VEXMARLO-980976 format. One record per residue (C-alpha): x, y, z; chain. Coordinates in steps of 0.001 Angstrom, whole numbers, padded with zeros to 6 digits. Example, Ala and Ser with C-alpha at 12.3 -4.5 7.8 and 13.67 -1.06 7.14 Angstrom:
! residues 2
         u         v         w   chain
    012300   -004500    007800       A
    013670   -001060    007140       A
! end
This chain:
! residues 586
         u         v         w   chain
    217089    008620    204457       A
    217565    011187    201710       A
    220521    010211    199539       A
    221746    013790    199375       A
    221946    013926    203167       A
    223734    010588    203121       A
    226441    011945    200806       A
    226897    015084    202894       A
    227077    013185    206200       A
    229499    010546    204913       A
    231698    012967    202977       A
    231784    015372    205916       A
    232499    012521    208306       A
    235531    011415    206299       A
    236862    014992    206163       A
    236462    015412    209922       A
    238142    012055    210531       A
    241131    013026    208374       A
    241695    016310    210218       A
    241154    014837    213702       A
    241930    011146    214054       A
    244300    011120    211093       A
    246196    014107    212453       A
    246293    012503    215908       A
    247856    009362    214451       A
    250376    011405    212473       A
    251469    013637    215334       A
    251028    011581    218487       A
    251160    007910    217513       A
    253543    007634    214563       A
    255174    011077    215004       A
    255887    011801    211359       A
    259181    013603    210840       A
    259453    015947    207813       A
    263248    015863    208162       A
    263575    012061    208050       A
    265917    010617    205427       A
    263328    008634    203461       A
    264147    005509    201377       A
    263266    007175    198048       A
    266146    009632    198557       A
    268523    007331    200385       A
    268317    004541    197790       A
    267342    006544    194698       A
    268043    004196    191765       A
    265756    005690    189127       A
    263866    002377    188814       A
    261977    001578    192025       A
    263273    004153    194510       A
    262341    007522    193003       A
    261370    010654    195025       A
    258012    011858    193686       A
    255650    014766    194237       A
    252939    014227    196824       A
    250055    014616    194377       A
    251531    012164    191882       A
    252317    009477    194442       A
    248837    009933    195950       A
    247376    009143    192536       A
    249583    006084    192172       A
    248884    004818    195673       A
    245143    005393    195510       A
    244555    003683    192178       A
    246794    000807    193238       A
    244880    000087    196452       A
    241453    000755    194977       A
    241241   -001403    191858       A
    237782   -002952    191596       A
    237643   -003776    195328       A
    235592   -000808    196587       A
    233254   -001320    193629       A
    232380   -005024    193667       A
    232544   -005478    197462       A
    229941   -002883    198473       A
    227885   -003790    195377       A
    227203   -007176    196910       A
    227533   -006138    200577       A
    224317   -004119    200271       A
    222443   -007421    200022       A
    222371   -007326    203855       A
    220840   -003830    203769       A
    222244   -000369    203100       A
    222639    000594    206771       A
    224996   -002201    207930       A
    226999   -001872    204697       A
    227304    001890    205130       A
    228218    001693    208831       A
    230969   -000853    208151       A
    232370    001250    205311       A
    232418    004393    207455       A
    233664    002973    210750       A
    235903    000379    209133       A
    237612    002926    206889       A
    238222    005495    209634       A
    239283    003299    212547       A
    240652    000203    210828       A
    241400    000441    207112       A
    243028    003880    207121       A
    244968    003063    210305       A
    246157   -000193    208722       A
    247290    001561    205519       A
    248897    004455    207402       A
    250795    002167    209770       A
    251999   -000170    207007       A
    253369    002792    205065       A
    255144    004273    208092       A
    256914    001113    209229       A
    257963    000250    205670       A
    259462    003716    205148       A
    261307    003424    208452       A
    262705    000063    207362       A
    264229    000956    203974       A
    260974    000549    202044       A
    260879   -003202    202742       A
    257713   -005272    202572       A
    255535   -005910    205595       A
    256673   -009555    205456       A
    260329   -008591    205777       A
    259589   -006094    208556       A
    257784   -008838    210504       A
    261144   -010554    211097       A
    262458   -007477    212883       A
    259528   -006921    215211       A
    258348   -010506    215760       A
    260622   -013343    214537       A
    262320   -014731    211408       A
    259870   -017656    211328       A
    256971   -015227    211129       A
    258608   -013593    208112       A
    258328   -016815    206110       A
    254765   -017468    207283       A
    253858   -013995    206106       A
    255705   -014488    202823       A
    253699   -017658    202097       A
    250358   -015932    202711       A
    251392   -012832    200739       A
    252731   -014804    197768       A
    249562   -016895    197627       A
    247277   -013843    197756       A
    249224   -011989    195075       A
    249361   -015122    192906       A
    245560   -015318    192872       A
    245156   -011597    192133       A
    247585   -011660    189197       A
    246118   -014871    187790       A
    242511   -013762    187989       A
    242691   -010076    187096       A
    243608   -010756    183494       A
    240338   -012672    183234       A
    238464   -009960    185184       A
    239611   -007315    182704       A
    238707   -009646    179828       A
    235180   -009946    181259       A
    234932   -006152    181555       A
    236113   -005800    177948       A
    233454   -008289    176832       A
    230639   -006540    178733       A
    231792   -003030    177822       A
    233589   -003252    174435       A
    233754    000540    174207       A
    236259    000469    177082       A
    238911   -001557    175224       A
    240377    001165    173002       A
    240640    003917    175669       A
    242162    001529    178226       A
    244989    000527    175868       A
    245486    004101    174628       A
    246154    005142    178220       A
    249554    003467    177878       A
    251051    005878    175296       A
    249435    008799    177145       A
    251091    007664    180384       A
    254447    007168    178665       A
    254237    010697    177224       A
    253248    012133    180618       A
    256158    010443    182401       A
    258588    011595    179714       A
    257327    015184    179843       A
    257527    015481    183632       A
    260676    013501    184438       A
    262776    013934    181295       A
    261772    017383    180065       A
    260846    019027    183362       A
    257418    020081    182071       A
    254803    021635    184328       A
    252943    018937    186252       A
    249701    020936    186104       A
    249852    021589    182369       A
    251000    018036    181579       A
    248183    016622    183704       A
    245573    018738    181924       A
    246792    017626    178503       A
    246932    013954    179567       A
    243427    014002    181075       A
    241955    015689    177990       A
    243699    013131    175777       A
    242325    010348    177958       A
    238737    011541    177524       A
    239247    011985    173793       A
    240159    008285    173808       A
    236978    007525    175758       A
    235021    009307    173037       A
    236840    007274    170372       A
    235974    004103    172284       A
    232290    005052    172305       A
    232427    005824    168559       A
    234312    002653    167616       A
    233389    000039    170263       A
    234346   -002960    168142       A
    237722   -001811    166822       A
    239681   -003840    169395       A
    237335   -006795    169646       A
    239169   -010096    169421       A
    237934   -013621    168892       A
    239399   -017046    169367       A
    243075   -017227    168343       A
    244798   -020573    167841       A
    242084   -022329    169801       A
    242449   -019896    172736       A
    239182   -018087    173625       A
    239106   -014275    174047       A
    239471   -014434    177845       A
    242635   -016491    177465       A
    244033   -014190    174776       A
    243425   -011095    176871       A
    244962   -012797    179908       A
    248156   -013522    177954       A
    248346   -009979    176531       A
    247722   -008407    179931       A
    250356   -010552    181652       A
    252877   -009541    178976       A
    251962   -005890    179558       A
    252279   -006353    183330       A
    255745   -007902    182914       A
    256891   -004875    180917       A
    255317   -002358    183307       A
    256889   -004101    186307       A
    260428   -004068    184931       A
    260438   -000517    183566       A
    261412    002367    185883       A
    258349    003212    187953       A
    258205    006761    186556       A
    258130    005540    182946       A
    254722    003846    182876       A
    253267    002506    186117       A
    253254    005713    188151       A
    252035    008104    185403       A
    249334    005660    184317       A
    248089    005321    187878       A
    248202    009099    188216       A
    245997    009826    185191       A
    243634    007049    186265       A
    243352    008806    189614       A
    242161    011901    187782       A
    239669    009742    185957       A
    238387    008645    189348       A
    238230    012198    190732       A
    236210    013316    187726       A
    233924    010284    187861       A
    233295    010720    191583       A
    232557    014407    190980       A
    230072    013502    188245       A
    228404    010889    190460       A
    228085    013294    193381       A
    226693    016024    191108       A
    224355    013543    189440       A
    223168    012334    192841       A
    222506    015917    193947       A
    220511    016753    190804       A
    218466    013555    190816       A
    217841    013887    194568       A
    216576    017434    194145       A
    214311    016167    191360       A
    212946    013566    193771       A
    213921    010625    191580       A
    216790    009212    193675       A
    215440    007335    196654       A
    216973    004478    198585       A
    215080    001418    197382       A
    217344   -001084    199126       A
    216075   -002169    202564       A
    217620   -000600    205642       A
    218360   -004093    206983       A
    217615   -007179    204890       A
    215385   -009921    206223       A
    217291   -013118    205359       A
    214378   -015452    206096       A
    213720   -017817    203213       A
    216815   -016739    201272       A
    220218   -018263    200552       A
    222000   -015183    201903       A
    224708   -016130    204460       A
    224822   -014634    207941       A
    225873   -011001    208154       A
    228309   -012062    210908       A
    231001   -012552    209750       A
    230465   -012712    205983       A
    229528   -009080    205282       A
    232836   -007909    206748       A
    234970   -010047    204457       A
    232715   -009422    201460       A
    232871   -005619    201479       A
    236629   -005905    202038       A
    238445   -003014    200291       A
    235573   -000627    200973       A
    236493   -000737    204677       A
    239819   -002557    205153       A
    241979   -004727    202918       A
    245194   -006625    203490       A
    246192   -005977    199882       A
    246656   -002326    200858       A
    249469   -003257    203229       A
    251305   -004815    200285       A
    251072   -001595    198258       A
    251893    000481    201353       A
    255027   -001605    201905       A
    255711   -002204    198219       A
    255707    000526    195589       A
    254575    003600    197548       A
    257227    003813    200321       A
    259918    003742    197660       A
    258531    006911    196046       A
    257390    009181    198892       A
    259799    012104    199151       A
    258817    013384    202610       A
    257606    011468    205643       A
    255093    014216    206425       A
    253216    013219    203238       A
    252269    009836    204717       A
    249075    011037    206408       A
    247751    012381    203112       A
    248817    009351    201086       A
    248243    006542    203589       A
    245305    007709    205697       A
    243717    010050    203159       A
    243630    007628    200245       A
    241785    004998    202298       A
    239158    007551    203330       A
    238699    008516    199684       A
    238289    004836    198852       A
    235703    004622    201618       A
    233809    007531    200050       A
    233947    005743    196688       A
    232391    002717    198408       A
    229644    005013    199764       A
    228899    006218    196230       A
    228752    002613    195032       A
    226239    001824    197790       A
    224121    004761    196602       A
    224416    003590    192962       A
    223193    000074    193769       A
    220888    001084    196605       A
    219167    004050    194943       A
    220386    004614    191373       A
    219312    001155    190254       A
    215744    002053    191251       A
    215482    004779    188594       A
    215368    002216    185786       A
    216464   -001402    185485       A
    215862   -003350    182288       A
    215175   -007077    182494       A
    214265   -009049    179357       A
    212819   -006023    177601       A
    210905   -004789    180661       A
    211922   -001710    182651       A
    211563   -002058    186406       A
    211736    000837    188875       A
    211870    001409    192610       A
    211944   -001438    195114       A
    210934   -003915    192417       A
    214123   -003124    190451       A
    216343   -003675    193491       A
    214620   -006894    194506       A
    214903   -008259    190980       A
    218689   -007871    191053       A
    219231   -008902    194690       A
    216660   -011673    194908       A
    219259   -014262    195892       A
    222881   -014587    196949       A
    223704   -016823    194007       A
    222201   -014331    191559       A
    223946   -011249    192981       A
    227357   -012727    193794       A
    228723   -013147    190260       A
    231232   -010615    188942       A
    229086   -009703    185950       A
    225979   -009032    188001       A
    227919   -006919    190493       A
    229331   -004786    187703       A
    225924   -004509    186049       A
    224315   -003175    189223       A
    226976   -000490    189653       A
    227054    000530    185985       A
    223259    000701    185663       A
    222882    002693    188881       A
    225713    005079    187996       A
    224466    005589    184428       A
    221000    006420    185800       A
    222485    009007    188167       A
    224615    010522    185401       A
    221437    010769    183358       A
    220365    013517    185745       A
    223172    015633    184252       A
    221928    015043    180734       A
    224585    012381    180019       A
    223007    009683    177834       A
    222874    006185    179308       A
    225152    004876    176544       A
    227793    007516    177347       A
    227442    006900    181086       A
    227877    003162    180548       A
    231026    003776    178495       A
    232487    006059    181157       A
    231852    003479    183873       A
    233202    000630    181747       A
    236463    002489    181087       A
    236634    003448    184756       A
    236274   -000156    185992       A
    238609   -001665    183381       A
    241264    001006    184022       A
    241247    000378    187745       A
    241504   -003363    187254       A
    244518   -002707    185013       A
    246299   -000554    187602       A
    245787   -003292    190179       A
    247261   -005893    187832       A
    250500   -004085    186982       A
    251069   -002903    190551       A
    250464   -006429    191874       A
    253027   -007943    189509       A
    255582   -005355    190632       A
    254842   -006102    194302       A
    255123   -009837    193668       A
    258509   -009129    192079       A
    259598   -007410    195305       A
    258311   -010361    197355       A
    260163   -012905    195197       A
    263329   -010785    195352       A
    263195   -010509    199146       A
    262617   -014242    199587       A
    265493   -014971    197188       A
    267752   -012620    199110       A
    266889   -014308    202414       A
    267494   -017749    200876       A
    270758   -016614    199267       A
    269577   -017109    195653       A
    271133   -014015    194016       A
    269874   -014766    190503       A
    266249   -014436    191588       A
    266854   -011004    193126       A
    267294   -009686    189571       A
    264166   -007701    188637       A
    263747   -009460    185276       A
    264087   -012952    186751       A
    261811   -012153    189710       A
    259161   -010613    187443       A
    259323   -013568    185066       A
    258797   -015959    187978       A
    255830   -013888    189198       A
    254188   -013836    185763       A
    254872   -017480    184870       A
    253479   -018827    188161       A
    250357   -016675    187720       A
    249978   -017843    184113       A
    250336   -021465    185247       A
    247480   -020971    187704       A
    245345   -019039    185213       A
    245617   -021739    182541       A
    245607   -024739    184886       A
    242040   -025621    183916       A
    242131   -024775    180229       A
    242826   -022164    177570       A
    240208   -019749    178915       A
    242551   -018491    181634       A
    239981   -019203    184342       A
    242083   -021456    186555       A
    242304   -018959    189407       A
    238537   -019163    189810       A
    239159   -022487    191569       A
    240936   -020638    194385       A
    239018   -017362    194264       A
    236597   -018410    197073       A
    239619   -018280    199409       A
    240647   -014750    198528       A
    238140   -012713    200558       A
    239074   -014272    203890       A
    242790   -014492    203019       A
    242794   -010807    202076       A
    241244   -009833    205405       A
    243626   -012204    207177       A
    246494   -010243    205627       A
    245016   -007068    207099       A
    244879   -008714    210530       A
    248492   -009884    210297       A
    249689   -006495    209036       A
    247980   -004834    212022       A
    249736   -007416    214201       A
    253140   -006293    212891       A
    252241   -002598    213278       A
    251092   -003275    216843       A
    254430   -004895    217674       A
    256246   -001923    216132       A
    254315    000495    218359       A
    254762   -001796    221381       A
    258520   -001601    220898       A
    258281    002200    220956       A
    256920    002046    224505       A
    253761    003271    226175       A
    250218    002359    225193       A
    250283    003624    221619       A
    249876    000077    220376       A
    246244    000068    221559       A
    245193    002067    218490       A
    246200   -000796    216199       A
    245791   -003689    218662       A
    242020   -003195    218955       A
    241413   -003209    215174       A
    243806   -006167    214936       A
    241870   -008232    217483       A
    238527   -007365    215863       A
    239790   -008347    212412       A
    241398   -011555    213681       A
    238131   -012655    215284       A
    236040   -011791    212211       A
    238495   -013313    209749       A
    239119   -016534    211668       A
    235367   -016903    212099       A
    234883   -016422    208336       A
    237619   -018949    207565       A
    235967   -021544    209804       A
    232619   -020912    208066       A
    234335   -021291    204701       A
    236044   -024505    205782       A
    232674   -025977    206700       A
    231334   -024979    203286       A
    234366   -026419    201470       A
    234143   -029725    203343       A
    230438   -029925    202511       A
    231345   -029224    198865       A
    233850   -032066    198951       A
    230972   -034476    199663       A
    229361   -033544    196350       A
    230158   -035935    193518       A
    230658   -033189    190923       A
    232580   -030754    193162       A
    234568   -033145    195326       A
    237995   -032138    193995       A
    237273   -028401    194265       A
    235980   -028814    197784       A
    239004   -030757    199028       A
    241409   -028380    197247       A
    239857   -025318    198904       A
    239551   -027044    202279       A
    243208   -028150    202324       A
    244685   -024844    201146       A
    242328   -022748    203279       A
    242990   -024907    206323       A
    246747   -024679    205785       A
    246650   -020880    205589       A
    244441   -020761    208686       A
    246956   -022869    210656       A
    249847   -020653    209481       A
    247946   -017593    210681       A
    247307   -019165    214094       A
    251013   -020025    214309       A
    251948   -016419    213559       A
    249505   -015100    216163       A
    250902   -017452    218812       A
    254505   -016465    218010       A
    253524   -012804    218233       A
    251696   -013290    221522       A
    254800   -014928    223027       A
    257032   -012070    221908       A
    254463   -009502    223101       A
    254296   -011025    226564       A
    258080   -011366    226866       A
    258592   -007715    226002       A
    260605   -005787    223433       A
    262505   -007503    220648       A
    265652   -006825    218742       A
    265952   -006908    214954       A
    266155   -010715    215009       A
    262945   -011103    216990       A
    264643   -012312    220208       A
    263671   -010907    223581       A
    265933   -008296    225102       A
! end
């Protein structure tokens, strides 16, 4: 299929979905009320609860949920063929992911901006709250611990991205000060900030080695960057949200809009020139390969490109505390997921077509199907973080070349783009973990830990302990990373479970619109977790990987049993009927 037609069909499909299904959900299912007294106004404290303009909070929310998820997931998901990957991104985003994000945001806003874990106690039972808290804390712990290393890897592969990524911090501080302290025009301030950001990108391309660091005190560069990034995340999490986190996310959103615009334009130009053809197979023949079965593994691999449990944590974490009008939720909750889905579509085109323009391997330049097959020859070869990023960056740089942008400049732009999004995920995740720790401490009557500095310190120290558990390189979280894909999708299933119970309590059959995606995701995720358990147990029989195998099998099995427990508790409450705020039948 022509790539240009693919972009038009997918982009048009997302627009139609937003104005039809999204509007239906907003008006008929969740019944958004523009006159509702939202948490950001009711609890305005100038730190976490701050009413914000729709465009600004959209930027914050979108960059927080996106991160590197819709980039690396589809970049490896295409190994099963571009058609199944594309169908899952489209259908998953519209009918599952966007519904999940939308619903999580609504029920959090209608429950004082509390997390999805805390809300679970009201609509299911107090026991479920703590089950959810355990799963959420574990997932966030892995993300915080590993993303410092992820950013360090990006810095190492794309050194020209280091300077502009760090210079975004003073730009964001200046933007927040101008808008919130001086009352400056949002439009004018945004223009100045975006121009300054791209000036920094140019500086990064001119001086790629200015921020390069080596081993310090016996700690390798990945470990050093992990420490520096965790310190930054601690600061960003404790400052008022409008000081750094929100404005940084906002300007990064503009970076995304511009990059997506360049990729679409580049795809159009190269398509019209006849040099952008889909070289990935429509459906991959797995015979004779080490590629796992498409069912269920593709669905947990693509993850954020279609649906992600991490989104429910943002949608019940930072965002509901900043939205100033409930009527904005469709745009922020449903719309941002569709935009993320479109980003995943562009990634599929980059790795499914762009990579075929030119792909260098050991001094040789491959093109067409040969280029794609070289990169995706095996699961083991394509599954690493570095190779995923390489495929996207090479494909994108080739497409940008159609606009006359040199490959070096295109590589720099993509490097800054990926590193920036990883950074926004890191600081938002630490802030969300702080909320989670504070809520648990409040429930357990530990007032000291509800303090934002104490809760943030606990979040950062536990993540650092995991990151450095295996050495000074900060790679400890890699031990548990194989669990994250399924656990992340499990979170999405459980969040949909809570939303379904919320709608069930409202009466009628509205709950069907979240119950069906919930059941589908529970089946897929539990299936994937069973497959993983089999793999982990087999790993435990290996002499050199015995410890890793048993560690993953025990933790993964424990989380799986907790999830089953939560589903059973929910089923009992569902069958008994409505519940009160303590989860007891009435």
